[in-house]
C-alpha positions as CSV (number, residue, x, y, z in Angstrom):
1,M,51.0,56.8,-50.2
2,F,50.2,59.0,-53.1
3,V,49.5,58.2,-56.8
4,T,49.7,60.4,-59.9
5,I,48.1,59.2,-63.1
6,R,48.9,60.9,-66.4
7,R,46.8,60.1,-69.4
8,Y,48.2,61.1,-72.8
9,S,45.8,61.1,-75.8
10,P,47.6,62.0,-79.0
11,K,45.8,64.3,-81.4
12,N,46.2,61.9,-84.4
13,G,44.5,59.1,-82.4
14,A,47.1,56.4,-82.8
15,I,50.6,55.5,-81.6
16,N,52.7,53.3,-83.8
17,K,54.6,50.4,-82.5
18,A,58.0,51.8,-83.4
19,S,57.3,55.0,-81.5
20,L,56.1,53.0,-78.5
21,E,59.3,51.0,-78.4
22,L,61.4,54.0,-78.8
23,L,59.5,55.8,-76.0
24,R,59.7,52.7,-73.8
25,R,63.5,52.7,-74.2
26,Q,63.8,56.4,-73.6
27,I,61.7,56.4,-70.5
28,H,63.6,53.3,-69.2
29,D,67.1,54.7,-69.9
30,E,66.6,58.5,-69.3
31,F,63.6,59.2,-67.1
32,L,63.5,56.3,-64.6
33,P,67.0,56.9,-63.3
34,I,66.0,60.5,-62.5
35,V,62.6,59.8,-60.9
36,Q,64.0,56.9,-58.9
37,Q,66.2,59.5,-57.0
38,V,63.1,61.3,-55.7
39,P,62.8,60.7,-51.9
40,G,59.8,58.5,-51.3
41,F,59.5,57.2,-54.9
42,R,58.0,53.8,-54.9
43,A,57.0,52.7,-58.5
44,Y,56.3,53.9,-62.0
45,Y,54.3,52.2,-64.7
46,V,53.6,53.1,-68.4
47,L,50.5,51.6,-69.9
48,N,49.6,51.3,-73.6
49,I,45.9,51.6,-74.0
50,E,45.0,50.0,-77.4
51,N,47.8,52.0,-79.2
52,K,45.6,55.1,-78.8
53,E,46.6,56.5,-75.4
54,L,49.4,56.2,-72.9
55,M,48.9,56.3,-69.2
56,T,51.6,56.6,-66.5
57,V,51.1,55.7,-62.9
58,T,53.5,57.0,-60.3
59,L,53.5,55.8,-56.6
60,C,55.2,57.8,-53.9
61,D,55.3,57.5,-50.1
62,T,54.7,61.2,-49.5
63,E,52.8,64.1,-51.1
64,E,56.1,65.9,-51.4
65,G,57.6,62.9,-53.3
66,S,54.6,62.9,-55.6
67,A,55.0,66.6,-56.3
68,A,58.7,66.1,-57.0
69,S,58.1,63.2,-59.4
70,G,55.5,65.4,-61.2
71,R,58.1,68.1,-61.7
72,C,60.5,65.4,-63.1
73,A,57.8,64.2,-65.5
74,A,56.9,67.7,-66.7
75,D,60.6,68.5,-67.3
76,Y,61.1,65.3,-69.1
77,T,58.0,65.9,-71.3
78,V,59.2,69.3,-72.3
79,R,62.7,68.0,-73.3
80,N,61.5,64.8,-75.1
81,P,59.9,65.5,-78.6
82,L,58.3,62.1,-78.7
83,V,56.4,62.6,-75.4
84,Y,55.6,66.2,-76.5
85,E,53.8,64.8,-79.5
86,L,51.5,62.9,-77.2
87,G,50.0,66.3,-76.1
88,R,49.5,67.6,-72.6
89,P,48.4,64.9,-70.2
90,E,45.2,64.8,-68.1
91,V,46.7,64.6,-64.6
92,T,45.0,63.0,-61.6
93,E,46.7,63.1,-58.2
94,A,45.3,61.3,-55.2
95,E,46.1,59.9,-51.8
96,V,45.9,56.1,-51.6
97,L,43.5,55.2,-48.8
98,T,44.0,51.5,-48.7
99,S,46.1,49.0,-50.7
100,V,47.4,45.5,-50.6
101,E,50.6,44.1,-52.1
102,R,51.3,40.4,-52.8
103,T,54.3,39.1,-51.1
104,T,56.8,36.9,-52.9
105,V,56.3,33.2,-52.2
106,A,59.5,31.2,-51.9
107,P,60.2,28.8,-54.8
108,A,58.9,25.3,-54.4
109,G,62.3,23.9,-53.5
110,D,62.8,26.4,-50.7
111,A,59.3,25.8,-49.4
112,A,59.8,22.1,-49.3
113,A,63.1,22.5,-47.5
114,T,61.5,24.8,-45.0
115,A,58.6,22.4,-44.4
116,L,61.0,19.5,-44.0
117,A,63.2,21.5,-41.5
118,L,60.0,22.5,-39.5
119,W,58.8,18.9,-39.5
120,Y,62.2,17.7,-38.3
121,E,62.3,20.3,-35.5
122,E,58.8,19.4,-34.4
123,S,59.4,15.6,-34.6
124,R,62.7,16.0,-32.6
125,A,60.9,18.1,-30.0
126,M,58.2,15.4,-29.6
127,L,60.9,12.7,-29.3
128,V,62.8,14.6,-26.7
129,T,59.6,15.2,-24.7
130,A,58.6,11.5,-24.9
131,S,62.1,10.4,-23.7
132,E,61.9,12.7,-20.7
133,R,58.8,11.0,-19.4
């Protein structure tokens, strides 16, 4: 897996809330549909750092996917005046050496039903075994 981190530090030192909301919508509606088509694309995050900087994190399965997503980001930045105002990003690209992801836990109702079904099967197996003796 490969990660690309882009850090945008605007020259004026602050990003107002209205610009952040507009940028969030633009990225969600315009950029994400494009980058999601990149083979090996896994995830994309935009982070607001104290209304002074923006950081994006892109995760891809392959180095080629990471390069392709980088081209998408560069193209989008050139075409979007709001992103352009943020200035040129500091870019860090790296291979992920190790990671862990949390798996989704079944809702409590499902877990209880599963536990009850397992108990039933185990109890039934014990009763069948006892009756065969």
